[in-house]
C-alpha positions in Angstrom: 127.8 -49.7 -199.4 129.8 -48.6 -202.4 132.2 -50.8 -204.3 135.2 -49.1 -202.8 133.8 -49.6 -199.3 133.2 -53.3 -200.0 136.7 -53.8 -201.3 138.0 -52.1 -198.2 136.0 -54.3 -195.8 137.0 -57.5 -197.6 140.6 -56.5 -197.5 140.5 -55.7 -193.8 138.6 -59.0 -193.0 141.1 -61.1 -194.9 144.1 -59.6 -193.1 142.4 -60.0 -189.7 141.6 -63.7 -190.5 145.2 -64.4 -191.4 146.3 -62.6 -188.2 143.9 -64.8 -186.1 145.2 -68.0 -187.7 148.9 -67.2 -187.3 148.4 -66.1 -183.7 146.7 -69.3 -182.8 149.5 -71.3 -184.5 152.1 -69.3 -182.6 150.4 -70.0 -179.3 150.2 -73.7 -180.0 153.7 -74.1 -181.3 155.8 -71.1 -180.2 159.0 -70.5 -182.2 160.9 -67.6 -183.6 159.5 -68.1 -187.0 155.8 -68.3 -185.9 156.2 -65.2 -183.7 157.8 -63.3 -186.6 154.8 -64.2 -188.8 152.4 -63.2 -186.1 154.2 -59.8 -185.8 154.1 -59.3 -189.5 150.3 -59.7 -189.7 149.9 -57.9 -186.4 151.0 -54.6 -187.9 148.1 -54.3 -190.4 145.7 -55.9 -187.9 146.5 -53.2 -185.3 146.3 -50.5 -188.0 142.9 -51.8 -189.2 141.5 -52.2 -185.7 142.8 -48.7 -184.8 141.1 -47.2 -187.8 137.8 -48.8 -186.9 138.0 -47.6 -183.3 138.9 -44.0 -184.4 136.0 -44.0 -186.9 133.5 -45.4 -184.5 134.5 -43.0 -181.7 135.2 -40.1 -184.0 138.6 -39.5 -182.6 141.1 -37.2 -184.3 144.5 -37.9 -182.9 147.8 -37.2 -184.8 149.6 -39.6 -182.4 147.4 -42.5 -183.4 147.9 -41.7 -187.1 151.7 -41.8 -186.5 151.4 -45.2 -184.8 149.5 -46.6 -187.7 151.9 -45.2 -190.2 154.9 -46.6 -188.3 153.3 -50.0 -188.2 152.7 -50.0 -191.9 156.2 -48.8 -192.6 157.5 -51.7 -190.5 156.0 -54.3 -192.8 159.0 -54.7 -195.1 161.2 -55.4 -192.0 158.6 -57.8 -190.6 158.2 -59.5 -194.0 161.9 -60.2 -194.2 162.0 -61.5 -190.6 158.9 -63.7 -191.3 160.3 -65.3 -194.5 163.5 -66.4 -192.8 161.6 -69.5 -191.8 161.5 -70.8 -195.4 164.2 -69.0 -197.3 167.8 -67.9 -196.9 168.6 -64.2 -196.9 172.0 -62.4 -196.9 173.1 -61.4 -193.5 172.9 -57.6 -194.0 169.4 -57.5 -195.6 167.4 -57.6 -192.3 169.6 -55.0 -190.5 169.4 -52.8 -193.6 165.6 -53.0 -193.5 165.6 -52.2 -189.8 167.7 -49.1 -190.4 165.4 -48.1 -193.3 162.3 -48.5 -191.1 163.9 -46.5 -188.3 164.8 -43.7 -190.7 161.3 -43.7 -192.2 159.6 -43.7 -188.8 161.8 -40.7 -187.7 161.0 -38.9 -190.9 157.3 -39.6 -190.4 157.4 -38.1 -186.9 159.6 -35.1 -187.7 158.3 -34.1 -191.1 155.4 -31.7 -191.5 152.0 -33.0 -192.8 151.6 -33.7 -195.6 155.1 -35.2 -196.0 157.1 -33.3 -198.7 157.7 -35.2 -201.9 161.6 -35.2 -201.5 161.1 -37.1 -198.3 158.2 -39.3 -199.4 160.0 -40.7 -202.4 162.9 -42.3 -200.5 160.4 -43.8 -197.9 158.3 -45.2 -200.8 161.4 -46.5 -202.6 162.7 -48.2 -199.5 159.3 -49.8 -198.7 158.7 -51.1 -202.2 162.3 -52.2 -202.7 162.6 -54.3 -199.5 159.0 -55.7 -200.0 159.7 -56.6 -203.6 163.0 -58.2 -202.7 161.2 -60.3 -200.0 158.6 -61.4 -202.6 161.3 -62.5 -205.1 163.2 -64.3 -202.4 160.1 -66.3 -201.5 159.5 -67.2 -205.1 163.1 -68.2 -205.5 162.6 -70.6 -202.6 159.7 -72.4 -204.4 162.2 -74.0 -206.8 163.5 -76.2 -203.9 160.0 -76.9 -202.4 157.4 -79.5 -203.3 153.7 -80.2 -202.8 151.8 -78.0 -200.3 154.9 -76.0 -199.3 155.6 -75.0 -202.9 152.0 -73.9 -203.5 152.0 -71.9 -200.2 155.3 -70.2 -201.0 154.1 -69.2 -204.4 151.0 -67.6 -202.9 153.1 -65.9 -200.2 155.6 -64.6 -202.7 152.8 -63.3 -205.0 151.1 -61.6 -202.0 154.3 -59.9 -201.0 154.8 -58.6 -204.5 151.2 -57.4 -204.7 151.7 -55.6 -201.4 154.8 -53.8 -202.8 152.8 -53.0 -205.9 149.8 -51.7 -203.9 152.1 -49.4 -201.9 153.8 -48.2 -205.1 150.4 -47.5 -206.7 149.2 -45.7 -203.6 152.4 -43.5 -203.7 151.9 -42.8 -207.4 148.4 -41.7 -206.6 149.7 -38.4 -205.3 151.1 -37.7 -208.8 148.7 -39.8 -211.0 145.2 -39.6 -209.4 143.8 -42.4 -211.6 146.4 -44.9 -210.2 144.9 -44.6 -206.7 141.8 -46.5 -207.9 144.0 -49.7 -208.2 145.2 -49.6 -204.7 142.3 -51.4 -203.0 142.0 -54.2 -205.7 145.7 -54.8 -205.3 145.5 -54.8 -201.5 142.5 -57.3 -201.6 144.5 -59.6 -204.0 147.4 -59.4 -201.6 145.2 -60.2 -198.6 143.6 -63.2 -200.4 147.1 -64.5 -201.5 148.3 -64.3 -197.9 145.1 -65.9 -196.6 145.5 -68.9 -198.9 149.3 -69.0 -198.4 149.4 -68.8 -194.6 146.0 -70.4 -193.8 144.9 -72.7 -196.7 141.7 -74.7 -196.0 142.1 -78.5 -195.6 140.5 -79.4 -199.0 143.0 -77.1 -200.8 145.9 -78.7 -198.9 144.8 -82.2 -200.0 144.4 -81.0 -203.6 148.0 -79.7 -203.4 149.3 -82.9 -201.9 147.6 -85.1 -204.5 150.1 -84.7 -207.4 153.1 -85.6 -205.3 151.3 -88.6 -203.7 150.0 -89.9 -207.1 153.5 -89.5 -208.7 155.0 -91.4 -205.7 152.4 -94.1 -206.1 153.1 -94.4 -209.8 156.9 -94.7 -209.4 156.8 -97.1 -206.5 154.0 -99.5 -207.5 156.4 -101.1 -210.1 158.7 -102.2 -207.3 156.2 -104.9 -206.1 157.1 -107.6 -208.6 160.3 -106.3 -210.4 162.9 -106.0 -207.6 164.4 -107.7 -204.7 163.9 -106.6 -201.1 167.2 -104.6 -200.9 166.5 -102.7 -204.1 162.9 -102.0 -203.0 164.1 -100.5 -199.8 166.8 -98.3 -201.3 164.5 -97.2 -204.2 161.8 -96.2 -201.7 164.3 -94.0 -199.9 165.3 -92.3 -203.1 161.7 -91.7 -204.1 160.9 -90.3 -200.7 163.7 -87.8 -201.1 162.4 -86.8 -204.5 158.8 -86.4 -203.4 159.8 -84.3 -200.4 162.3 -82.2 -202.3 165.2 -83.0 -200.0 168.6 -84.6 -200.7 168.6 -87.0 -197.7 165.9 -89.5 -196.8 165.8 -92.9 -195.2 163.5 -95.9 -194.9 164.1 -97.6 -191.5 162.8 -101.2 -191.3 162.5 -102.7 -187.8 164.7 -105.7 -187.2 163.2 -107.4 -184.1 165.9 -110.0 -183.8 168.5 -107.3 -183.3 166.2 -104.6 -181.8 167.4 -101.9 -184.3 166.0 -99.8 -187.2 167.9 -100.6 -190.4 167.9 -97.5 -192.5 168.2 -97.7 -196.3 169.5 -94.4 -197.6 169.6 -92.4 -200.8 173.3 -93.2 -201.1 175.5 -95.7 -199.3 174.9 -99.0 -197.5 172.2 -99.6 -194.9 173.0 -98.6 -191.4 171.6 -100.0 -188.1 170.4 -97.6 -185.5 169.3 -98.7 -182.0 166.2 -97.0 -180.7 168.2 -95.0 -178.1 170.4 -93.5 -180.8 168.0 -92.8 -183.7 166.3 -89.4 -184.0 163.5 -91.1 -185.8 162.9 -93.8 -183.2 160.4 -91.8 -181.2 158.1 -91.6 -184.2 158.3 -95.4 -184.5 157.7 -96.1 -180.9 154.9 -93.5 -180.4 153.4 -94.2 -183.9 153.0 -90.5 -184.9 154.6 -88.1 -187.2 156.9 -85.6 -185.6 159.9 -83.3 -185.9 163.0 -83.9 -183.9 165.9 -81.5 -183.5 169.5 -82.7 -183.2 171.1 -81.7 -180.0 174.9 -82.4 -180.1 176.3 -83.3 -176.7 172.8 -83.4 -175.0 170.9 -86.3 -176.6 170.5 -88.4 -179.8 172.7 -87.3 -182.7 172.9 -88.2 -186.4 175.4 -90.7 -187.8 178.8 -89.1 -188.5 178.1 -89.0 -192.3 175.3 -86.5 -191.7 176.6 -84.2 -189.0 177.0 -80.6 -190.0 178.0 -77.4 -188.1 174.4 -76.4 -187.1 171.8 -78.7 -185.5 169.6 -80.4 -188.1 165.9 -81.4 -188.1 164.6 -84.9 -188.7 161.0 -85.3 -190.0 159.8 -88.8 -189.4 156.5 -90.7 -189.9 155.8 -94.4 -188.9 155.3 -97.1 -191.5 152.5 -99.3 -190.3 150.2 -101.9 -192.0 147.2 -102.8 -189.9 148.6 -103.6 -186.4 152.1 -104.5 -187.7 154.8 -101.8 -187.2 157.1 -102.1 -190.2 159.4 -99.2 -189.5 159.7 -95.4 -190.1 160.4 -93.0 -193.0 162.6 -89.9 -192.3 164.0 -86.9 -194.1 166.8 -84.7 -193.0 166.3 -80.9 -193.1 169.1 -78.5 -192.4 166.8 -75.4 -191.6 163.8 -75.0 -189.5 160.6 -74.3 -191.5 157.3 -72.6 -190.9 155.6 -75.3 -192.9 156.8 -78.4 -191.1 153.2 -79.3 -190.4 152.5 -79.6 -194.2 155.7 -81.5 -194.7 154.7 -84.0 -192.0 151.3 -84.4 -193.5 152.8 -85.2 -196.9 155.4 -87.5 -195.3 152.6 -89.4 -193.5 150.9 -90.1 -196.8 154.1 -91.2 -198.4 154.8 -93.4 -195.3 151.4 -95.1 -195.8 152.1 -95.7 -199.4 155.5 -97.1 -198.5 153.7 -99.5 -196.1 151.4 -100.6 -199.0 154.4 -101.3 -201.3 156.2 -103.2 -198.6 153.2 -105.3 -197.7 152.4 -106.0 -201.4 156.1 -107.0 -201.8 155.8 -109.4 -198.8 152.6 -110.9 -200.2 154.2 -111.2 -203.6 157.2 -113.1 -202.2 154.8 -115.3 -200.1 152.7 -116.1 -203.2 155.8 -116.7 -205.3 157.1 -119.1 -202.6 153.7 -120.9 -202.5 153.7 -121.1 -206.3 157.2 -122.7 -206.2 156.0 -125.2 -203.6 152.9 -125.9 -205.6 154.9 -126.4 -208.8 157.2 -128.8 -206.9 154.2 -130.7 -205.5 152.6 -130.9 -208.9 155.8 -132.2 -210.4 156.0 -134.9 -207.6 152.3 -135.7 -208.1 152.8 -136.2 -211.8 155.7 -138.5 -211.1 153.6 -140.4 -208.6 150.8 -140.6 -211.1 153.1 -141.9 -213.8 154.5 -144.5 -211.3 150.9 -145.4 -210.3 149.9 -145.9 -214.0 152.9 -148.1 -214.6 152.2 -150.0 -211.4 148.5 -150.4 -212.3 149.4 -151.7 -215.8 152.0 -154.0 -214.3 149.6 -155.4 -211.7 146.8 -155.8 -214.2 149.1 -157.6 -216.6 150.5 -159.8 -213.8 147.0 -160.6 -212.5 145.4 -161.2 -215.9 147.8 -164.0 -216.8 147.0 -166.3 -213.7 143.2 -165.4 -214.1 143.3 -166.6 -217.7 145.1 -169.7 -216.6 142.5 -170.4 -213.9 139.7 -169.8 -216.3 141.3 -171.8 -219.1 142.3 -174.8 -217.0 138.8 -174.8 -215.3 137.2 -174.9 -218.8 139.5 -177.8 -219.8 138.6 -179.7 -216.7 134.9 -179.2 -217.4 135.2 -180.4 -221.0 137.6 -183.3 -220.4 136.8 -184.5 -216.9 133.3 -183.2 -216.5 131.7 -186.6 -216.0 134.3 -187.8 -213.6 133.9 -184.6 -211.4 130.2 -185.1 -210.9 127.6 -182.4 -210.4 129.3 -180.9 -207.3 132.7 -180.7 -209.0 131.2 -179.1 -212.1 129.4 -176.5 -210.0 132.5 -175.7 -208.0 134.5 -175.2 -211.3 131.7 -172.9 -212.6 132.0 -170.9 -209.4 135.8 -170.6 -210.0 135.3 -169.4 -213.6 132.6 -166.9 -212.4 135.0 -165.6 -209.7 137.8 -165.3 -212.3 135.5 -163.3 -214.6 134.4 -161.0 -211.8 138.1 -160.5 -210.9 138.8 -159.6 -214.5 135.9 -157.1 -214.5 137.2 -155.6 -211.3 140.7 -155.1 -212.7 139.2 -153.4 -215.8 137.2 -151.1 -213.6 140.2 -150.3 -211.4 142.3 -149.5 -214.4 139.5 -147.2 -215.8 139.3 -145.4 -212.5 143.0 -144.8 -212.3 143.2 -143.6 -215.9 140.4 -141.0 -215.4 142.7 -138.7 -213.4 145.7 -139.1 -215.8 144.2 -139.0 -219.3 144.1 -135.6 -221.0 140.6 -134.1 -221.3 139.3 -133.1 -224.8 136.6 -130.6 -224.0 134.0 -129.7 -226.5 130.2 -129.2 -226.9 128.5 -132.5 -226.0 124.9 -133.4 -226.7 124.4 -135.2 -223.4 120.8 -136.3 -224.3 122.0 -138.1 -227.4 124.7 -139.9 -225.4 122.1 -141.0 -222.9 119.8 -142.4 -225.6 122.7 -144.2 -227.1 123.6 -145.9 -223.8 119.9 -146.9 -223.3 119.9 -148.4 -226.8 122.9 -150.5 -226.0 121.2 -151.7 -222.8 118.1 -152.7 -224.7 120.1 -154.6 -227.2 121.7 -156.6 -224.4 118.4 -157.4 -222.7 115.7 -157.2 -225.4 113.3 -159.0 -223.1 113.2 -156.2 -220.6 110.2 -153.8 -220.7 111.6 -150.4 -219.8 110.2 -147.0 -220.7 112.8 -144.3 -221.2 112.0 -140.5 -221.3 114.1 -137.4 -221.9 113.3 -133.7 -221.9 116.0 -132.8 -224.4 118.5 -131.3 -222.0 120.8 -128.5 -223.2 124.3 -129.4 -224.4 127.3 -129.1 -222.0 131.0 -128.2 -222.4 132.7 -131.5 -221.5 134.8 -134.4 -222.6 132.4 -136.6 -224.6 134.3 -139.9 -223.8 134.2 -139.3 -220.1 130.6 -138.2 -220.1 129.7 -141.4 -221.9 131.4 -143.5 -219.2 129.6 -141.6 -216.5 126.2 -142.1 -218.2 127.0 -145.8 -218.8 127.4 -146.3 -215.1 124.4 -144.2 -214.0 122.0 -145.6 -216.6 123.4 -149.1 -216.1 122.7 -148.8 -212.4 119.1 -147.7 -213.1 118.7 -150.6 -215.6 120.1 -153.0 -213.1 118.1 -151.9 -210.0 114.8 -151.8 -211.9 115.0 -155.4 -213.1 112.4 -156.6 -210.6 109.7 -154.4 -212.1 107.7 -155.8 -215.0 107.4 -152.3 -216.4 110.3 -150.1 -215.4 110.7 -146.3 -215.9 114.0 -144.5 -216.5 114.2 -140.8 -217.3 117.0 -138.4 -218.2 116.9 -134.6 -218.3 118.5 -131.4 -217.3 118.4 -127.6 -217.2 120.7 -124.6 -216.8 121.0 -123.1 -213.3 123.3 -120.2 -212.3 125.6 -120.7 -215.2 125.9 -124.5 -215.0 124.0 -127.4 -216.5 122.3 -129.7 -214.0 121.4 -133.2 -215.3 119.5 -136.1 -213.6 119.0 -139.8 -214.1 115.8 -141.1 -212.4 114.4 -144.5 -212.0 111.7 -146.4 -210.0 114.0 -149.2 -208.8 114.7 -150.6 -205.4 116.3 -147.3 -204.0 118.5 -147.1 -201.0 118.4 -145.8 -197.4 119.6 -142.1 -197.4 121.4 -142.7 -194.1 124.2 -144.4 -196.2 124.3 -141.7 -198.9 127.8 -140.5 -197.7 129.2 -144.0 -198.6 127.6 -144.0 -202.0 130.5 -142.7 -204.1 133.4 -144.4 -202.3 135.4 -147.1 -204.2 134.3 -150.7 -203.4 131.3 -149.4 -201.4 128.1 -151.4 -202.0 124.7 -150.9 -200.5 123.4 -154.3 -201.9 125.0 -157.7 -201.8 126.4 -159.4 -204.9 123.8 -162.1 -204.6 121.1 -159.5 -205.2 122.8 -157.3 -207.8 126.1 -157.8 -209.5 128.8 -155.2 -209.6 132.2 -154.2 -208.3 131.5 -151.1 -206.3 133.6 -148.9 -208.7 130.9 -147.4 -210.9 129.7 -144.5 -208.8 133.3 -143.7 -207.7 134.1 -143.4 -211.4 131.1 -141.1 -212.0 132.2 -138.8 -209.2 135.8 -138.6 -210.5 134.6 -137.7 -214.0 132.2 -135.0 -212.7 134.8 -133.5 -210.4 137.3 -133.4 -213.3 134.8 -131.1 -215.0 134.5 -128.9 -211.9 131.0 -130.2 -211.2 129.1 -131.9 -208.3 127.2 -135.1 -208.0 124.7 -136.2 -205.5 121.7 -138.6 -205.1 118.2 -138.7 -203.6 116.4 -141.9 -203.0 113.5 -143.6 -201.2 113.6 -147.4 -200.5 111.3 -149.2 -202.8 110.4 -146.1 -204.9 113.5 -145.3 -206.8 116.6 -143.1 -207.0 117.5 -139.9 -208.7 121.2 -139.0 -209.4 122.1 -135.4 -210.1 125.3 -134.1 -211.6 126.5 -130.7 -213.0 128.7 -129.8 -215.9 129.7 -126.4 -217.4 127.0 -125.0 -219.6 127.9 -124.7 -223.3 125.9 -121.4 -223.5 127.9 -119.8 -220.7 131.2 -121.1 -222.0 130.4 -119.8 -225.5 129.4 -116.4 -224.2 132.6 -116.1 -222.1 134.7 -117.1 -225.0 133.0 -114.4 -227.2 134.0 -111.8 -224.6 
């Protein structure tokens, strides 16, 4: 096969492919526009098929040649009829092209073969002139189009101009033989432009849609947090009109309480449209994109502001988020178009993005409302904490005074009237003084517990091991007669409030010291390690332990697992530990075996992780 033959085959196949696509489309959705396009590509398809049949059967028929010629000469007329679906033409252009075709066909039949030059030139000029005019008219229409429609019109306009140029070059070939070699390449370029214009593949359509969708996303995403609902809706309507290249667009939001679609428009106030009156309602109820034609006097009509002399088309797509039907987007088109399918595909993408914007706006308002509620609650909580602090201080002050009086007068009685009271009286007074002391300690612990949630934390790097050793040294100094072995593995530092950590360790190590007093040689250990970005510490002893069935009560205020006759205490210490650890975002828990000891674990933020995060 020669290069010329290959070009001829590719050109023929391209025209036949386009013809097959437009015929299928015309059968699925018959309309005047789709039938005109099918007729336009039918002319070269019939001529090509006829040529193959003649060649295969070796038929020599002047009549068949005349039919092929007449079909080719009809292409300017068929082109002008086909492009009326997406561009406006002067009223006399199509009739003029019909007259030119009739005259050319008569000349073709009546003239001798080969056709004389004085007759061929007007036929050629008419063909090229009308075809070129059609191509320029299509390219002029691209200025009003957007997205896929614009790209398809550009290709169709280019293909039409290439067809005119190919016929012109073929005609010049009679005078300039070298020009005829350009005919087939121009015809193939024309066929490919038509193929991509009238039957673009899906990936190419999506690529053409992408710029319009991305620009729409860019312009509408800013609406989420910067505007009120009314402005969001009206701005979305304007952006829809811009993206679709139309002057009129609307965003209809379903109002369930009134059973209407409230449409925000490019201009003017919102209008409410019941479902039985709105041309876009069917898209909303059936949840699919569609085109609806206005039928004055027969069915649903447009609002008075939008009524024109001729019936108009409404392109609509539903706006849905998940299972929630938010509404519908719609654009108003005054003229029927061959490319409504592409317009609906783009409108569906824009409707989906509009749903995303509306849902994000709803979530933003919900979060904003929750934040306002939270700020109000925090403000109330702070006020309550301040009142609680003042109340705690007042109560402690009011309680301390009578306790000091009880302790002081009891001591005076013991000193001045001790002999008269006898042994029982003195013992009773000692019990009174001990109870007053315990009450004072309890008040101090309660005040400390209440302050832990109110005092500001000063977080820094804390050497927890050094703090633990310091607490143990203080315990040894208080009870030097105790024989206690203390071990530490040199745990890593933590990011915490040093004062609060010291209080927690004082309670934990103090408990270990207290509950190991029955052992001649007691063992207490402290250590820690880093796990999953947090420091885990432990305090372990070999004291009396406790039953794990009661572990859930361990950290409650005033909860005790041993009587005061066995071990002193107020029941506040472990509640204090838990509150301190929780303020640091950590956890605290215990493991124990009765008679063998207890291990308390608690977590704090690791200083290594905190330093690394700060460095980033």
